[in-house]
Legacy VTK file of the C-alpha trace (Angstrom):
# vtk DataFile Version 3.0
C-alpha trace
ASCII
DATASET POLYDATA
POINTS 152 float
45.959 150.266 136.178
45.750 151.051 140.388
45.449 147.466 141.103
49.064 146.530 139.040
50.411 149.459 140.579
49.082 148.284 144.104
50.313 144.776 143.537
53.745 146.001 142.364
54.000 148.009 145.558
52.916 144.946 147.743
55.724 142.981 146.282
58.679 145.213 146.549
57.448 146.079 149.917
57.241 142.229 151.224
60.661 141.680 149.547
62.226 144.925 151.190
60.636 143.204 154.605
62.392 139.985 154.141
65.628 141.363 152.997
65.847 143.985 155.867
64.970 141.608 158.572
67.666 139.017 157.597
70.902 139.026 159.823
73.840 137.915 158.053
75.299 136.940 161.206
72.725 134.502 161.278
73.788 132.631 158.432
76.587 129.668 158.963
77.702 127.367 156.142
77.506 123.699 157.737
79.784 120.626 156.758
77.622 117.542 156.286
79.358 116.177 159.418
78.404 119.342 161.750
74.739 118.771 160.785
74.825 115.297 161.558
76.949 115.919 164.856
79.951 114.120 163.579
83.665 115.533 164.311
84.466 115.927 160.713
83.434 114.826 157.096
86.802 113.573 155.538
86.941 114.255 151.550
87.348 110.472 150.513
89.625 109.542 147.855
89.008 106.683 145.549
91.109 103.717 146.197
92.750 104.785 149.501
91.959 103.070 152.985
89.880 104.600 155.570
89.410 103.924 158.954
85.648 103.482 160.840
86.732 103.531 164.350
89.441 100.997 165.191
88.166 97.714 164.342
86.856 98.269 160.546
88.123 99.854 157.424
86.926 100.435 153.897
87.920 101.236 150.383
85.872 103.070 148.032
86.051 102.768 144.325
83.922 103.135 140.817
83.506 100.394 138.200
85.251 102.667 135.597
86.436 106.005 135.154
83.602 108.669 135.797
81.808 109.625 132.679
78.500 110.373 131.265
75.668 107.746 132.025
75.626 104.966 135.085
78.536 104.720 137.534
78.773 102.172 139.832
80.344 103.014 143.206
81.794 100.197 144.880
82.745 99.988 148.761
84.600 97.360 150.424
84.552 97.161 154.106
87.175 94.860 156.104
87.945 93.989 159.861
91.232 95.066 160.964
92.193 91.221 160.654
91.608 91.885 157.093
88.070 89.992 156.451
85.666 91.299 154.391
82.292 92.522 156.579
78.799 93.255 155.073
77.080 94.276 158.618
76.993 97.893 157.709
74.198 99.933 156.077
75.449 102.741 153.794
73.727 105.457 152.333
74.892 107.695 149.317
73.285 110.880 148.140
74.527 111.885 144.861
74.767 115.709 143.599
76.552 118.280 142.141
78.131 120.696 144.563
77.379 123.888 142.210
73.756 122.937 141.448
72.912 121.602 144.920
69.496 119.926 144.600
69.204 120.156 140.763
70.452 116.538 140.465
70.386 115.225 143.862
69.322 111.644 144.274
68.318 111.632 148.008
69.939 109.334 150.422
70.095 105.867 148.714
70.992 102.511 150.334
73.790 100.852 148.818
73.225 97.506 147.645
75.258 94.449 148.969
76.401 91.926 146.582
77.609 87.899 147.021
80.859 89.133 147.300
79.811 91.278 150.313
80.483 94.543 148.306
78.522 97.539 148.907
77.289 99.222 145.141
75.536 102.208 144.454
74.444 103.292 140.756
74.584 106.620 140.400
73.318 108.692 137.040
75.628 111.200 136.201
73.518 113.437 133.900
75.871 116.190 132.938
79.468 117.209 132.785
80.953 118.743 135.770
82.077 118.177 139.577
80.075 115.447 141.175
79.689 114.380 144.749
78.773 111.803 146.771
77.886 111.952 150.396
78.431 108.885 152.448
76.976 107.858 155.627
77.737 104.517 157.132
75.413 102.763 159.955
76.286 100.103 162.232
73.444 98.736 164.426
70.952 101.595 162.825
73.805 103.974 164.623
76.111 106.581 162.233
79.638 105.758 162.539
80.639 107.519 159.882
80.393 110.165 157.613
82.281 111.439 154.426
82.203 112.369 150.808
83.518 111.403 147.507
84.082 114.002 144.746
85.195 113.602 141.023
84.927 115.364 137.823
83.212 114.445 134.173
LINES 1 153
152 0 1 2 3 4 5 6 7 8 9 10 11 12 13 14 15 16 17 18 19 20 21 22 23 24 25 26 27 28 29 30 31 32 33 34 35 36 37 38 39 40 41 42 43 44 45 46 47 48 49 50 51 52 53 54 55 56 57 58 59 60 61 62 63 64 65 66 67 68 69 70 71 72 73 74 75 76 77 78 79 80 81 82 83 84 85 86 87 88 89 90 91 92 93 94 95 96 97 98 99 100 101 102 103 104 105 106 107 108 109 110 111 112 113 114 115 116 117 118 119 120 121 122 123 124 125 126 127 128 129 130 131 132 133 134 135 136 137 138 139 140 141 142 143 144 145 146 147 148 149 150 151
């Protein structure tokens, strides 16, 4: 009995110490862009055009209306002259913002098909809001960071 009491007191003591030494002023919410050192992380909307610097732009789409199951995200990159470009590397991390980490895929590379489209399968395992964090690399250097949110 005394041993159980001692263990319980030790647990409470450790918890108190951990909570009492936490300084709330040290806590900060970081946007993906801030964590990566980028200037901003825009919320990308499906079907709209977004510029990557002055020379490239991209359009993001899904193969179907978002629903449970596998969803394919498609990104097409074009030069400012309108020619499709496939010289980038793009990663995507799909997750539910309300349950961060519970369904996260980790950074997965988009695959490039014969048409030059970048494709990423996303496994939607439950209804709710989902987010895909996007990172565009050109010559192994980060050139664009953003995210796409959708609801199932």
